[in-house]
N, C-alpha and C positions, 0 to 999 in steps of 0.2 A: 631369493626373489630379486628380480631386476626392476628398478624403478622405471616408470613409463609416463609419458605425457598424455593426458586424456584428450587434449586438444593440441593442434599444431602450435608450437611455440609456447604452450602453457607450462605451468609448473609440473615438476615431476612428482609422481604419486607412488608410494610403496604400499601395496596391500598388506594387511595384517598377516602375521604368520599363522599357520595352522594351529600352533600351540596357543597363541593368544586367543583364538576363537574357540577352540575345543579344549579348554583346560579340564583337569581331572574332575572337578566338582560339577562341571556342566554349567557353571555360572556364566562363563564367557558366551556360550551359545544362547543362554537366556537373555543376556544383555543385548546380543546381536539381534535376536528376534524381537525384543521389545523396542529396540531402536528402529527396526524396519517397520513395525506396526505404527509407531509414532509418526515416522515420515509419511507413511501411507495415509494416515488420518489427516495430516496437515495438507497433503496434496488433494485429498478429497474435499476438504473444507475450502481450499482455494478454488477448486474447480466449480463449486457451487456458487461462489461469489462472482457476479458479473465482472468482466474485465473493464478496466478503465473507469472504475467508480471510486469516488472519494470515500475515505474512511469516515465513519459516523462522526468522529471528533472533528475532522477537517471540515465536513459539511456544516457542523454546528458553528465552527469558527467563521466560515464564510457567510452563513446566514446572519450571525451577529454583526459582522462587518457591514453587510448590506443594510441591516436595520439602523445602523449608526451613520450611514452615508448622508452627507449634507453637501452644500456647495463649497465647503472648505476643501482646499487643495489637498491637505494632508489626509483627509478621510477618503477622498477619491483615490489618492495614491495608494493607500492601504489596500483597497479592494483590487486595484490593478496589480499590485505586487503579489497579492495572494493568487490571482488568476495566472500570472506569469510563472510563479513558483510551482503551480500545479497544472501546467499546460497539458500534461499527458491526460488530464481528465477534462479537457476542454468541453466535450459534449455535455457533461453533467453540470459544469460551471455555467454554460450558456443556458441550459434548461432551468437551473436554479435562479439565475438572473432574470430570465423571461417571466418566471412565475412571480418573482418579487415585483416586477414592474407592472404586471397585469392585475395584481390584487387591489381591489377597491380601497382597502384600508391603508394601503401604503401612502404615506404623506407625499404631496406634490413635490416638496423640496427634496425629498429622498429620491424620487423618480428623476428629477433634474440632475441630481448629483451623479 
């Protein structure tokens, strides 16, 4: 087998030999099929999840940061740093921030922060 680059200028890839895939016990083929099923399941799971959404853990962290915001510079900075670090999810961050600011139970000092 001759190695080839899957993308221009990319790393060289050498496909597995036929012997590696089709060993005598059939175990190699079983592993290959199981691997393909696993990859397919992961792709389907990713496809169901809307793009550019925060992970649940990240959303919880951001909501905790927002609950703790005051006029203190360090607290405001913490929220801004989180937003910048997760800029690819800007739409959801803005939506979460808007919801936090429009809740009647949100303290006025938190809204100012």
